C-alpha positions in Angstrom: -6.4 10.5 -17.3 -6.9 10.5 -21.1 -3.9 10.8 -23.4 -4.8 10.6 -27.1 -7.1 7.5 -27.2 -5.4 5.8 -24.3 -6.5 6.2 -20.7 -3.6 5.7 -18.3 -4.0 4.6 -14.7 -2.9 7.5 -12.5 -1.0 5.0 -10.3 1.5 4.7 -13.1 3.0 8.0 -12.1 4.0 6.5 -8.7 5.1 3.3 -10.5 7.4 5.4 -12.6 8.6 7.2 -9.4 10.2 4.0 -8.3 12.3 3.8 -11.4 15.1 5.9 -12.7 13.2 7.6 -15.5 9.5 8.6 -15.4 8.0 8.0 -18.9 4.8 6.7 -20.5 4.8 4.8 -23.8 1.8 4.6 -26.1 1.3 3.9 -29.8 5.1 3.6 -30.4 5.7 7.1 -29.0 7.5 8.0 -25.8 5.9 10.9 -23.8 8.0 12.5 -21.1 5.7 13.5 -18.3 6.7 16.7 -16.5 4.8 19.0 -14.0 4.5 21.6 -16.9 2.0 19.3 -18.7 -0.9 21.0 -17.0 -3.3 20.1 -19.9 -2.9 16.5 -18.9 -4.0 17.0 -15.3 -3.0 15.1 -12.3 -0.3 17.6 -11.5 -0.2 16.8 -7.8 0.1 13.0 -8.4 3.0 13.7 -10.8 4.8 15.8 -8.3 4.4 13.3 -5.6 5.8 10.6 -7.9 8.8 12.7 -8.8 9.3 13.5 -5.1 9.3 9.8 -4.3 11.9 9.2 -7.0 14.2 12.0 -5.8 13.9 10.8 -2.2 15.1 7.4 -3.3 18.0 8.6 -5.5 20.7 7.6 -3.1 19.4 4.1 -3.1 19.0 4.0 -6.9 22.6 5.4 -7.4 24.0 2.7 -5.1 22.1 0.1 -7.1 23.5 1.5 -10.4 27.0 1.1 -9.0 26.2 -2.5 -8.2 24.9 -3.0 -11.8 28.0 -1.4 -13.2 30.4 -3.7 -11.2 28.4 -7.0 -11.2 25.9 -6.8 -14.0 23.0 -7.4 -11.6 20.0 -5.3 -12.9 18.5 -2.5 -10.8 14.9 -3.7 -11.4 14.5 -7.4 -10.9 11.8 -10.0 -11.2 10.7 -11.4 -7.9 12.1 -14.9 -8.6 15.6 -13.4 -9.0 15.6 -12.5 -5.3 13.5 -15.5 -4.2 14.5 -18.4 -6.4 13.1 -21.0 -3.9 9.6 -19.4 -3.9 7.7 -21.0 -6.8 4.9 -18.5 -6.3 7.2 -15.8 -7.7 7.8 -17.6 -11.0 4.6 -16.5 -12.7 4.3 -13.1 -11.0 4.9 -10.5 -13.7 3.0 -7.6 -12.1 5.3 -7.0 -9.2 9.1 -6.4 -9.2 12.0 -5.7 -6.9 14.1 -2.6 -7.0 17.4 -3.9 -5.7 17.1 -6.4 -2.9 15.2 -4.2 -0.6 12.2 -2.7 -2.3 9.1 -4.5 -3.7 6.7 -2.6 -5.9 3.3 -3.9 -7.0 2.2 -2.5 -10.4 -1.3 -1.3 -11.1 -2.1 -1.6 -14.8 -5.9 -1.6 -15.0 -8.1 1.5 -15.3 -10.3 2.2 -12.3 -8.4 -0.2 -10.0 -8.5 0.7 -6.3 -7.2 -2.5 -4.8 -4.5 -5.0 -5.7 -3.6 -8.5 -4.7 0.0 -8.4 -3.5 2.1 -11.4 -2.9 4.9 -10.8 -0.5 7.5 -13.5 -0.9 10.0 -15.1 1.4 9.8 -15.8 5.1 10.8 -12.4 6.4 8.5 -9.5 7.1 7.8 -6.5 4.8 7.1 -2.9 5.8 4.7 -0.7 3.9 6.7 2.1 2.4 3.9 4.6 3.0 3.1 4.0 6.6 5.5 1.4 8.1 2.9 -1.3 8.7 4.3 -4.8 9.0 3.2 -7.8 6.9 4.3 -11.4 7.1 6.0 -12.8 4.1 4.8 -15.8 2.1 1.2 -14.5 1.9 -1.1 -12.7 -0.5 -2.8 -9.5 0.7 -5.6 -7.3 -0.7 -4.1 -3.9 -0.6 -5.5 -0.4 -1.2 -4.2 1.1 -4.5 -5.5 4.6 -4.5 -4.8 6.9 -7.4 -2.1 8.8 -5.5 0.1 5.7 -4.9 0.7 2.0 -5.4 1.6 -0.8 -2.9 5.4 -0.7 -2.2 7.3 -2.4 0.6 10.7 -2.5 2.2 12.1 -6.0 2.9 12.9 -6.7 6.6 16.7 -7.0 7.1 17.6 -4.1 4.7 18.7 -0.5 5.1 17.7 2.1 2.4 19.5 5.5 2.2 17.3 8.5 1.3 17.4 12.2 0.9 14.2 13.7 2.1 14.5 17.4 1.2 12.6 18.4 -1.9 14.8 20.2 -4.5 14.4 21.4 -8.1 17.2 19.1 -9.3 19.5 16.3 -8.1 22.5 18.6 -8.2 20.9 20.9 -5.6 20.7 17.9 -3.3 24.4 17.3 -3.2 25.0 18.8 0.2 21.7 17.7 1.8 21.7 15.3 4.7 20.7 11.6 4.5 18.0 9.5 6.1 18.6 5.8 6.8 15.6 3.6 6.9 16.5 0.5 8.9 13.9 -2.3 8.4 14.6 -4.8 11.1 14.1 -8.6 10.7 13.0 -11.1 13.3 16.5 -11.1 14.9 16.4 -7.2 15.1 19.1 -7.0 12.4 19.5 -5.2 9.0 22.2 -4.2 6.6 22.7 -2.0 3.5 25.1 0.1 1.5 25.6 3.6 0.2 27.7 4.6 -2.8 28.6 8.3 -3.6 30.7 9.9 -6.3 30.6 13.3 -7.9 27.7 12.2 -10.2 29.1 13.9 -13.3 32.6 12.6 -14.2 34.6 9.4 -14.5 36.8 10.3 -11.5 35.3 7.3 -9.7 37.5 5.1 -11.8 40.5 6.8 -10.2 39.2 6.1 -6.7 37.1 9.3 -6.2 34.1 7.8 -4.4 32.6 6.9 -1.1 31.3 3.4 -0.4 29.8 2.7 3.0 28.4 -0.4 4.8 25.6 0.0 7.4 24.9 -2.9 9.8 22.4 -2.9 12.6 22.9 -5.7 15.1 22.6 -6.0 18.9 21.0 -2.6 19.1 23.9 -0.8 17.4 24.0 0.8 13.9 27.6 0.7 12.6 29.0 2.6 9.6 32.2 1.1 8.0 34.2 1.8 4.9 33.9 -0.5 1.9 36.1 1.6 -0.5 39.8 0.7 -0.9 42.3 2.7 1.0 43.3 4.9 -2.0 39.7 6.1 -2.4 39.9 9.8 -1.7 36.4 11.5 -2.0 35.1 13.2 1.2 31.7 14.6 2.0 30.4 17.0 4.6 26.9 15.5 4.4 25.5 14.3 7.6 23.0 11.7 8.7 19.9 13.6 9.7 17.5 10.8 10.7 17.8 7.1 11.4 14.3 5.4 11.1 14.0 2.0 12.8 11.1 0.0 11.5 10.1 -3.0 13.7 12.1 -2.0 16.8 10.7 -4.0 19.7 11.8 -2.1 22.7 11.0 1.4 24.0 14.4 3.2 24.1 14.8 6.7 25.5 17.9 7.9 23.7 20.9 6.8 21.6 24.6 7.0 22.2 26.8 8.2 19.3 30.4 7.1 19.1 33.2 8.3 18.8 31.5 11.6 19.5 30.4 10.3 22.9 27.1 12.2 22.8 23.5 11.4 23.1 21.0 11.7 20.2 17.3 12.4 20.5 14.7 9.7 19.9 11.1 10.2 19.0 8.1 7.9 18.3 5.7 9.0 15.6 4.3 8.4 12.1 6.6 7.4 9.3 7.9 10.3 7.3 9.0 10.1 3.6 10.3 13.4 2.4 7.7 16.0 3.3 4.9 13.5 3.5 3.7 12.1 6.8 1.8 8.8 7.0 -1.8 9.1 8.1 -1.7 5.5 9.6 -1.6 5.0 13.3 1.6 2.9 13.0 4.4 4.6 15.0 8.1 4.2 14.2 11.2 5.0 16.1 13.4 7.8 14.7 16.8 8.9 15.9 17.1 12.6 15.1 20.3 14.5 14.2 22.9 12.0 15.5 25.6 14.4 14.2 27.6 11.9 12.2 29.1 12.3 8.7 28.3 10.0 5.9 32.0 9.5 5.0 33.2 8.5 8.5 33.2 5.5 10.7 30.7 5.7 13.6 28.3 3.8 15.8 24.8 4.7 17.1 23.7 2.5 20.0 20.0 2.5 21.0 19.8 2.8 24.8 
């Protein structure tokens, strides 16, 4: 795509989709890319990138809370998460978003493949199709114009909202999806932070902070907020996606509701997009639990 005298790799839209603001800089000018810029083309690619960003907003918002409290940046160099891995020290083309998401940038015109180094000893799951890769190796990955290589780290849980809306405020009451990327011991953990998104009431305890832990076949939601925290939410968990689950369960038991939830095996879904890969993942559908309450979901 040509902008002025600069041709921008179309993969940059997807790269921007993994960050909090989708912008392109050139010649000292910042150009805000929106779907109304039809003269620039690539509308579908831009929409997909924006959909990706909106889907990941619950994860981003949780990371910004962490940055606000601890000072740890949302976007991190690989060596920050893997200080013992010397191969990450000189890698300035890939980055981490929080501790769970690795994104490989594509910065050269006409590039259709990228050499991706996946650090650490744990596995990584392709964000697009759920395919598993062993850590500590470099892989030649497809980098088509509609996306870039991105991976979820084994042992992490990423919260998402998968319904496409016109704005983040219209997503307030939408259900959540939890993507549980299991490690070699079939465990994972993550967090979710929620406040009203528009005021400073969180300073007075108006927020929700949850911990999710998957261990011994059970996903547990517990409260991390202090007892005086008072925000509530009617939002439910719509899907729990288990990446790397080794057994073939038939159902899941939800407590304290004492009810069964449906389990299905199929391609990985992200928002309205369905992976074309043959990799199948386990999904627990509509467990009927609220995001602000304690509960467990046991895979049977």
